[in-house]
C-alpha positions in Angstrom: 0.0 0.0 0.0 1.2 3.5 -0.8 0.8 6.7 1.2 -0.4 9.8 -0.8 0.5 13.2 0.5 -1.3 15.1 -2.3 -2.8 14.6 -5.7 -0.1 12.9 -7.6 1.0 10.1 -9.9 1.0 7.7 -6.9 -2.8 7.4 -7.1 -2.7 6.4 -10.7 0.2 4.0 -10.2 -1.7 2.2 -7.4 -4.8 1.9 -9.5 -2.9 0.9 -12.6 -4.5 3.8 -14.7 -1.3 5.0 -16.4 0.7 1.8 -16.2 -1.1 -0.7 -18.4 -0.3 -4.4 -17.8 0.0 -7.0 -20.5 -3.0 -9.3 -20.6 -2.3 -12.9 -19.7 -3.0 -15.4 -22.4 -6.4 -16.9 -22.1 -7.3 -20.6 -22.5 -11.0 -19.8 -22.9 -12.8 -20.9 -26.0 -13.1 -17.9 -28.3 -15.8 -17.2 -30.9 -13.7 -18.3 -33.9 -12.6 -21.5 -32.2 -16.2 -22.3 -31.2 -17.4 -21.9 -34.8 -14.6 -24.1 -36.1 -15.4 -26.7 -33.5 -19.1 -26.6 -34.4 -18.3 -27.0 -38.2 -16.0 -29.9 -37.5 -18.8 -31.5 -35.4 -21.2 -31.1 -38.4 -18.8 -32.5 -40.8 -18.1 -35.6 -38.7 -21.6 -36.3 -37.5 -23.2 -39.7 -38.1 -25.1 -39.3 -41.5 -27.6 -42.0 -40.2 -28.3 -40.0 -37.1 -27.6 -36.3 -37.9 -27.9 -33.7 -35.2 -31.1 -31.6 -35.3 -30.9 -28.0 -36.4 -32.5 -26.9 -33.1 -29.5 -28.4 -31.2 -27.1 -26.3 -33.2 -29.2 -23.2 -32.6 -29.3 -23.9 -28.9 -25.5 -24.2 -28.9 -25.1 -20.9 -30.6 -27.6 -19.2 -28.2 -25.8 -20.6 -25.3 -22.4 -19.4 -26.6 -23.9 -15.9 -27.3 -25.3 -15.7 -23.7 -21.9 -16.6 -22.1 -20.1 -14.1 -24.4 -22.6 -11.4 -23.4 -22.1 -12.0 -19.7 -18.4 -11.9 -20.1 -18.6 -8.5 -21.9 -20.9 -7.2 -19.2 -18.5 -8.3 -16.4 -15.6 -6.5 -18.2 -17.7 -3.4 -18.4 -18.6 -3.5 -14.8 -14.9 -4.0 -13.8 -14.0 -1.0 -15.9 -16.7 1.1 -14.2 -15.6 0.0 -10.7 -12.0 0.9 -11.5 -13.0 4.4 -12.7 -15.1 4.9 -9.6 -12.2 3.9 -7.3 -10.0 6.3 -9.2 -12.4 9.1 -8.7 -12.7 8.3 -5.0 -8.9 8.2 -4.6 -8.6 11.7 -6.2 -11.2 13.1 -3.9 -9.6 11.5 -0.8 -6.1 12.8 -1.7 -7.6 16.3 -2.0 -8.4 16.1 1.8 -4.7 15.8 2.7 -3.7 18.8 4.8 -7.3 19.7 5.6 -9.4 19.1 8.7 -12.3 16.6 8.6 -15.0 15.9 11.1 -15.1 12.3 12.2 -16.6 10.3 15.1 -13.9 10.5 17.8 -13.7 11.6 21.4 -10.2 13.0 21.3 -9.9 16.6 20.2 -6.4 17.7 19.2 -5.6 21.3 20.1 -2.9 22.3 17.6 -1.6 25.3 19.6 -2.4 27.3 22.6 -5.2 29.7 21.8 -6.5 27.5 19.0 -10.0 26.2 18.6 -11.8 22.9 18.2 -15.3 22.0 17.0 -17.1 19.3 18.8 -20.5 17.8 17.7 -22.9 15.2 18.8 -26.0 13.5 17.3 -29.1 13.4 19.5 -31.6 10.6 18.7 -34.4 12.6 20.3 -35.2 15.8 22.2 -33.3 16.1 25.5 -34.1 18.1 28.6 -30.5 19.0 29.0 -27.2 18.6 27.1 -23.7 19.2 28.2 -20.2 18.8 26.8 -17.2 18.1 29.1 -13.6 18.6 28.1 -10.8 16.6 30.0 -7.1 17.1 29.7 -4.6 14.2 29.2 -4.4 13.5 33.0 -8.2 13.1 33.1 -9.0 16.4 34.9 -12.1 18.3 33.9 -11.0 21.6 32.4 -14.2 22.9 30.7 -18.0 22.3 30.8 -20.5 23.6 28.2 -24.1 23.7 29.4 -26.2 23.6 26.3 -29.7 23.3 27.9 -32.7 21.6 26.2 -32.0 20.5 22.6 -34.1 19.1 19.8 -33.1 15.8 18.0 -30.3 16.1 15.5 -26.9 17.6 15.4 -25.7 19.9 18.1 -22.3 21.6 17.8 -20.1 23.5 20.3 -17.0 25.5 19.4 -14.2 25.3 22.0 -11.7 28.2 22.1 -9.0 26.2 23.9 -9.7 27.9 27.3 -10.5 26.3 30.6 -13.4 27.3 32.8 -11.4 30.2 34.3 -10.6 31.7 30.9 -7.0 30.5 30.8 -5.4 29.3 27.6 -4.6 25.6 27.7 -1.5 24.1 26.1 -1.6 22.3 22.8 -2.3 18.5 23.0 -5.1 16.0 23.0 -8.2 16.5 25.0 -11.1 14.1 25.5 -14.6 15.5 24.7 -17.7 13.9 26.4 -21.3 14.6 25.4 -24.0 13.8 28.0 -27.8 14.1 27.4 -30.7 13.6 29.8 -33.5 11.3 28.8 -36.3 10.6 31.3 -34.1 11.7 34.2 -31.2 9.5 33.1 -27.9 10.8 31.9 -26.7 9.1 28.7 -23.4 9.4 26.9 -23.8 10.5 23.2 -21.4 9.9 20.3 -19.0 12.8 19.8 -17.4 14.1 16.6 -14.3 16.3 16.5 -12.2 17.9 13.7 -8.7 16.7 13.0 -6.1 17.0 10.2 -5.6 14.5 7.4 -1.9 13.5 7.2 -2.1 11.1 4.3 -4.2 8.7 2.4 -3.7 4.9 2.1 -5.0 2.8 -0.8 -5.6 -0.9 -0.3 -7.8 -3.8 -1.1 -10.0 -2.9 1.8 -10.7 0.5 0.3 -9.4 4.0 0.9 -8.2 5.0 4.4 -7.5 8.4 5.8 -4.6 8.7 8.3 -5.7 11.4 10.8 -3.4 13.3 13.1 -3.8 12.1 16.7 -6.5 9.6 15.7 -4.9 7.1 13.3 -6.4 5.4 10.2 -10.2 5.7 9.6 -12.2 4.7 6.4 -13.0 7.6 4.1 -16.7 6.8 4.5 -16.5 7.8 8.2 -15.9 11.5 7.3 -18.9 13.6 8.2 -17.7 16.9 7.0 -14.6 18.5 5.3 -13.6 21.7 7.1 
C-alpha cells in the first residue's frame, strides 16, 4: 500500500491507470474456435443419425449468452476501476485539511487554537452538556447547552479552561451527555482533526488522521 501526501501520480500508479499491464494469455474458447469446433462437429456427425438444427441453434444461443455475460463483467470491472480512481482523487484532496469524524479525542494544535465538537441526538433532550478533559483526566471545561431538539448539536471550543486560561496544545477528551427521562446518557462525539495522508488498499481508501490514526474515508462527516 502506498501513502499519498497530495494529488499525484501515486494514485494512478496504485490503481494501474497510467501503467497498463499486458493481458495474460487466455485458455478460454473464443468465438472463432467455437465456430470451427461446431463446423467440425457437423462434418463428422453420423449421417444416419444427424444432429437436429435446433440443437445447433441452442449451442449458438448458449455461446452468445456466455459471451454477453463476459462482456458485461468486463464493463462492470472497468466502471468499478473508474469509480475507485475518482474516490482516490477526492480523498487525496483532503490531505492537509481538517475533517469531522466520530472521535472523542480533540487535538488542540496550539495554545489559543479552537476545536469544533459535535454530537447527534436521537431525540429531544431536557439538557445537554459537553465536558472537556485534559490528558491527565481532569475536567477543564464544561459547556451547558440546555434543552435541545433531536439532530446535530455543535459546540466550538476556544481552547480555554473554565477560568478563561489558555490551555497548552495537545489532546483533550470530549464527552457529550444528554438527559432522557431523568437518566444521563453518553452520546457519540465528533471532532475535527487534520488529514496527514491517504492509504490505498484492497479494503478501500483509508485516511490517516493526526492524533487519531487510520479511519475509512466513508466515516468522514464533514470536510472543514
